[in-house]
C-alpha positions in Angstrom: 1.1 28.0 16.6 -1.8 27.7 14.2 -2.8 24.4 13.0 -4.0 23.1 9.5 -3.8 25.3 6.3 -1.8 28.1 7.8 1.3 25.0 9.3 4.3 25.8 6.5 4.9 22.5 4.3 8.5 21.0 4.0 10.3 22.8 0.7 12.4 20.8 -1.1 15.6 22.9 -0.8 14.8 22.2 2.9 14.1 18.4 2.1 17.7 18.0 0.4 19.4 20.1 3.5 17.6 17.7 6.1 18.7 14.6 4.1 22.2 15.5 4.5 22.4 15.9 8.0 22.4 12.0 7.5 26.0 12.0 6.8 28.5 13.2 9.3 29.9 15.8 6.6 26.5 17.6 6.5 26.2 17.7 10.3 29.3 19.1 10.5 28.7 21.6 7.9 25.4 22.8 9.7 26.3 22.5 12.7 23.2 20.5 13.8 21.7 16.8 14.3 18.5 15.1 13.4 15.9 13.6 15.9 14.0 11.0 14.8 11.0 9.5 16.7 8.2 11.5 19.5 9.6 10.3 22.4 13.0 11.6 22.0 11.5 14.8 20.4 9.3 15.4 23.8 12.6 14.3 25.6 14.6 17.3 23.7 11.5 19.8 24.3 11.2 18.7 28.3 14.9 19.9 28.7 14.4 22.9 26.7 17.2 21.0 24.1 18.0 23.8 21.4 15.6 23.2 18.5 16.4 24.9 15.9 13.0 23.1 13.8 10.3 20.7 14.6 8.9 19.2 11.2 5.7 16.6 11.6 3.5 14.1 9.4 0.6 15.1 12.0 2.0 19.0 13.1 -1.4 19.0 16.0 -0.1 16.8 18.2 3.0 19.5 18.8 0.4 22.3 19.0 1.0 22.9 23.2 5.0 22.7 22.8 5.3 26.2 21.8 7.2 25.5 18.9 6.2 26.2 15.3 6.1 23.3 13.5 6.7 21.8 9.5 4.6 19.5 8.1 5.9 16.2 6.7 4.1 14.1 4.0 4.6 10.7 4.9 6.9 10.4 1.8 9.5 12.9 2.9 9.2 11.5 6.6 10.9 8.1 5.1 13.5 10.0 3.0 14.7 11.8 6.5 13.9 8.4 8.8 17.1 6.0 8.9 14.0 3.5 10.5 12.0 1.1 8.0 8.7 2.3 9.7 8.5 6.4 10.8 6.5 8.0 12.9 7.2 11.4 11.5 8.2 13.4 13.7 11.8 15.3 14.0 13.4 17.7 15.8 16.7 19.1 14.0 19.1 20.4 17.4 21.9 22.5 16.9 25.1 21.3 17.9 26.8 22.6 21.0 29.1 20.0 21.7 32.3 21.5 22.8 35.5 20.7 24.8 35.8 19.5 27.7 36.0 21.7 30.7 38.2 20.6 33.7 35.5 19.4 36.8 35.5 20.7 39.8 34.9 19.3 43.8 36.5 16.8 45.5 34.6 13.8 43.3 34.0 12.8 39.7 33.9 10.6 37.0 34.7 11.0 33.2 34.5 8.6 30.7 36.5 8.5 27.9 36.5 6.9 24.4 39.1 5.5 21.9 38.2 4.9 19.1 34.4 3.0 19.9 33.1 2.6 16.3 30.3 1.3 16.5 27.2 3.4 17.0 24.9 1.7 19.1 27.7 0.9 21.5 28.6 4.8 22.1 25.2 5.4 22.3 25.0 2.5 25.2 27.5 4.2 26.9 26.6 7.5 27.5 23.4 6.1 28.4 24.9 4.4 31.1 27.3 7.5 32.3 24.2 9.7 32.7 22.7 6.5 34.8 25.7 6.1 36.8 26.5 10.0 37.5 29.5 10.4 35.0 29.9 14.3 34.5 31.0 14.2 31.1 32.0 11.6 28.4 35.0 12.9 26.4 34.4 11.5 22.4 37.7 10.5 21.3 38.8 10.8 17.3 38.2 7.4 15.4 35.0 7.0 17.4 31.3 7.2 15.9 30.1 10.8 15.7 28.0 11.3 18.7 25.4 13.0 17.1 24.7 10.3 14.6 21.0 9.6 14.1 21.8 5.5 16.0 24.0 6.9 18.7 21.4 9.2 20.5 18.4 6.7 19.2 20.7 4.3 21.9 20.9 6.7 24.2 17.9 8.0 24.2 17.0 10.9 26.5 20.2 10.3 28.3 21.9 12.0 25.4 20.3 14.8 26.7 21.5 14.3 30.5 25.1 14.3 30.2 27.6 16.5 29.0 29.4 15.0 25.7 32.5 16.4 24.3 34.9 15.6 21.2 38.2 15.9 22.0 40.6 16.0 18.3 43.5 15.0 21.1 42.8 12.4 23.7 45.9 12.3 25.4 46.3 15.7 25.8 42.7 15.8 27.9 43.3 12.6 29.6 47.1 14.6 30.4 45.1 17.6 31.5 42.8 15.4 33.5 45.8 13.4 35.5 47.4 17.0 36.4 43.9 18.2 37.9 44.0 14.7 40.1 42.1 12.3 37.7 43.3 8.6 38.0 43.0 6.7 34.4 41.8 3.4 34.9 41.5 1.4 31.5 39.3 -1.1 30.8 41.5 -4.5 29.7 40.6 -7.7 29.8 44.3 -8.7 30.8 43.7 -6.2 33.7 43.1 -6.6 37.7 39.4 -7.6 38.8 37.3 -4.6 39.4 36.0 -5.6 42.5 39.3 -6.2 44.3 40.5 -2.2 42.8 40.5 0.4 44.3 38.4 3.3 43.2 39.5 6.6 43.4 37.7 9.9 44.5 38.8 11.0 41.0 38.3 8.7 37.9 38.8 8.8 34.4 37.0 5.4 32.8 38.8 4.7 29.8 37.5 2.2 27.4 38.9 1.3 23.8 38.0 0.1 20.4 35.6 -2.9 20.1 38.5 -4.9 18.3 41.7 -3.6 19.3 41.0 -2.2 22.4 42.9 1.1 23.6 45.7 2.5 21.9 49.2 1.8 22.8 49.6 5.6 22.1 47.6 6.1 25.4 49.9 3.7 27.8 51.2 6.6 29.3 48.4 8.0 30.3 46.6 4.9 32.6 47.2 4.6 36.2 45.6 1.4 35.9 44.0 -1.7 33.7 41.0 -2.8 35.5 38.3 -6.2 34.4 35.1 -7.6 34.9 35.6 -10.7 36.2 34.1 -13.6 34.1 32.8 -16.9 34.3 35.3 -19.7 32.9 35.6 -20.1 29.4 34.4 -16.9 28.4 36.4 -14.3 26.7 35.6 -11.0 27.0 32.2 -8.7 26.7 31.2 -5.8 24.4 32.4 -2.9 25.3 28.8 -1.0 25.9 28.5 -4.1 28.4 31.4 -3.9 30.2 31.1 -0.4 30.9 28.2 -0.1 32.3 28.8 -2.9 34.9 32.0 -0.4 35.7 30.3 2.9 35.3 27.7 1.0 38.2 30.9 -0.6 40.2 31.8 3.1 40.3 28.6 4.8 41.4 28.0 2.1 43.6 31.1 2.7 45.7 31.0 6.6 45.6 27.5 6.3 47.0 28.7 3.9 49.8 31.7 6.1 50.6 29.5 9.2 50.8 28.0 7.9 53.6 
């Protein structure tokens, strides 16, 4: 890549399009989303993510990446970023999220999300799903947009390390997974203690809305309900924290079973 005066600068028209990526509508229309921050951009490059544009206040920093870079002013970086002190490095990523494909093999796990609205919670669950070997995260309607900047930031590089799928009909997805041998275990504070529950070889972990829990419309899809045991007087856990504990428990159980 050439640097210096030969590096193209961001045009006003392009800036307006990029600013629209801060909205769900803009991301849908352009089928793209924005990464903000050097670490996230480098992780995207490392995994060969579908980068459409690289933008930076310091294009020379990216000279050895094989990507041409558009020069940003600090003012434009502040217009694009949702953080108070932007680092000045961005990547536009093609949105390639697709419907779930049926997993294969004798053992697999899927994370299904019903109305998880907080972007930080969704990103944290994606991070745990990648860390503990889930085959995919299925994001149902009513949940935060998985390409929202705060979701991607909370997930860190794990966003690119697991399959993320949008679902327009979570009940149908669960039904299909069950028809292939999957067992749906729903996180529910009234459920059976996690450490007393037998973990099936093919499991769908279902997590619901932060306040309302799992929709009653999914009741017929649930094979069992599980809960993380808590100290006396503690009512519940944040869904992100509960998901991390449950997914780690399932991952550890799978490893022990395979020995």
